[in-house]
Every structure is written in C-alpha cells, then in structure tokens.
C-alpha positions in Angstrom: 27.8 -25.4 -144.7 27.2 -21.8 -143.6 29.6 -19.4 -145.5 29.0 -16.6 -143.2 30.8 -17.9 -139.9 32.8 -17.2 -138.1 33.0 -13.4 -138.6 34.6 -10.6 -136.8 32.6 -7.7 -135.4 33.4 -5.5 -138.2 32.2 -8.2 -140.6 28.9 -8.6 -138.7 28.4 -4.8 -139.2 29.2 -5.1 -142.8 26.7 -7.9 -143.4 24.0 -6.4 -141.7 24.3 -3.3 -143.7 25.1 -5.0 -147.1 21.5 -5.1 -148.5 21.2 -1.3 -147.8 24.6 -0.7 -149.5 23.7 -3.0 -152.5 20.3 -1.2 -152.9 21.8 2.3 -152.8 24.6 1.3 -155.1 22.1 0.2 -157.6 23.5 -3.4 -157.5 20.1 -5.0 -158.0 21.2 -8.4 -159.4 23.5 -9.0 -156.2 20.7 -7.6 -153.8 18.2 -10.4 -155.2 21.0 -13.0 -155.1 21.7 -12.1 -151.4 18.2 -12.0 -150.4 17.5 -15.3 -151.9 20.5 -17.0 -150.2 19.6 -19.1 -147.4 22.9 -18.7 -145.7 22.5 -15.0 -145.7 18.8 -15.1 -144.6 19.8 -17.7 -141.6 22.9 -15.7 -140.5 21.1 -12.4 -140.7 18.3 -13.8 -138.3 20.9 -15.3 -135.9 22.9 -12.2 -135.7 20.1 -9.6 -135.6 16.4 -10.2 -135.9 13.8 -11.3 -138.3 12.4 -7.6 -138.5 15.6 -6.2 -139.8 15.5 -8.9 -142.5 12.1 -8.1 -143.5 13.1 -4.5 -144.0 15.8 -5.4 -146.3 13.3 -6.9 -148.6 11.5 -3.5 -148.8 14.7 -2.2 -150.6 13.8 -4.5 -153.6 10.4 -3.0 -154.2 11.3 0.5 -155.5 10.1 1.7 -158.6 13.4 2.4 -160.1 14.6 -0.8 -159.3 15.9 -3.0 -162.0 14.7 -6.2 -160.5 12.0 -8.0 -162.6 8.5 -8.2 -161.6 8.7 -12.0 -161.2 11.9 -11.7 -158.9 10.0 -8.9 -157.0 7.3 -11.2 -156.6 9.6 -14.0 -155.3 11.2 -11.7 -152.8 7.7 -10.4 -151.6 6.8 -14.1 -150.9 9.9 -14.8 -148.9 9.6 -11.7 -146.9 5.9 -12.7 -146.3 7.1 -16.0 -145.0 9.6 -14.5 -142.7 7.0 -12.0 -141.5 4.7 -14.8 -140.7 7.4 -16.7 -138.9 8.6 -13.8 -137.1 7.3 -14.7 -133.6 8.5 -18.2 -133.9 12.0 -17.1 -135.3 12.3 -14.6 -132.3 12.1 -17.5 -130.0 13.9 -20.0 -131.9 16.0 -19.0 -135.1 16.6 -22.9 -135.8 13.2 -23.0 -137.1 14.0 -21.0 -140.3 14.4 -23.8 -142.6 11.1 -25.7 -141.5 9.2 -22.3 -141.6 10.4 -21.4 -145.0 9.9 -24.8 -146.3 6.4 -25.1 -144.9 5.2 -21.7 -146.2 6.9 -21.7 -149.6 7.2 -25.2 -151.0 4.2 -24.9 -153.2 5.7 -22.0 -155.2 7.5 -22.8 -158.4 9.7 -19.7 -158.8 13.3 -20.6 -159.5 14.5 -18.1 -156.8 12.4 -19.8 -154.1 13.2 -23.5 -155.3 16.9 -22.8 -155.2 16.7 -21.3 -151.7 14.7 -24.1 -150.5 17.2 -26.6 -151.7 19.7 -24.8 -149.7 17.6 -24.9 -146.7 16.7 -28.6 -146.9 20.6 -29.2 -146.8 20.9 -27.6 -143.4 
C-alpha cells in the first residue's frame, strides 16, 4: 500500500523538495532511505517526472556526504535504471515496477533487493 496518498497540495510540495532538504540538512541516512523506498520513488514519478527524481540522486554523490561508497553505488544503479526508463515512465508511470525489476534484479545490494521486494508487492 502506498503510504504517500492522499496528499494535500502542501504535502506534495514538501514531498517534491524533501530530498533537497535532507541533503542540505546533512541527513544522509534519511536521504538514502528515502531514495531506496519504492513508494517514494513511485509517488514522485506520479506527481512530477522521472527527471526530477533522477536529479534527487545527484544529491547523494557529494564528496562531503556521509553515505558509504556501497550505498552510493546502489543509488547510482537505481538512478541509472530510472534514467534508462525515463521515456517509458514519461508515457506510463505504472511501468515503474517492471522497469526497475527488469533492470536491477541481477544486483545483490541490500538496498536494491529491499526496494525490489517493495516493487513486487505493487
């Protein structure tokens, strides 16, 4: 079940900007958790665009970030899968689960596996 619906317009604005605020607040663990949460990914694509989500992942790659290199690699892979799926998701955001599963299923990183488990339940 998607924990992000229904939202007010104020909540939607907050959600769209949440990754930026977490990154600027040096809340790296929370940012990493958010960007590996299927419900967040799905909702952000639904209310905005894949491109805005792709840009959120750039926030994790800063050299002064406290995110481990293994987590950064997981986040890069998720970002890459979304980038490769962008044209499809622009047309039909309901394809997100299938796109992520198809592109990331072979990776054994715990963050990716957990996110894909969420996607399978959709």
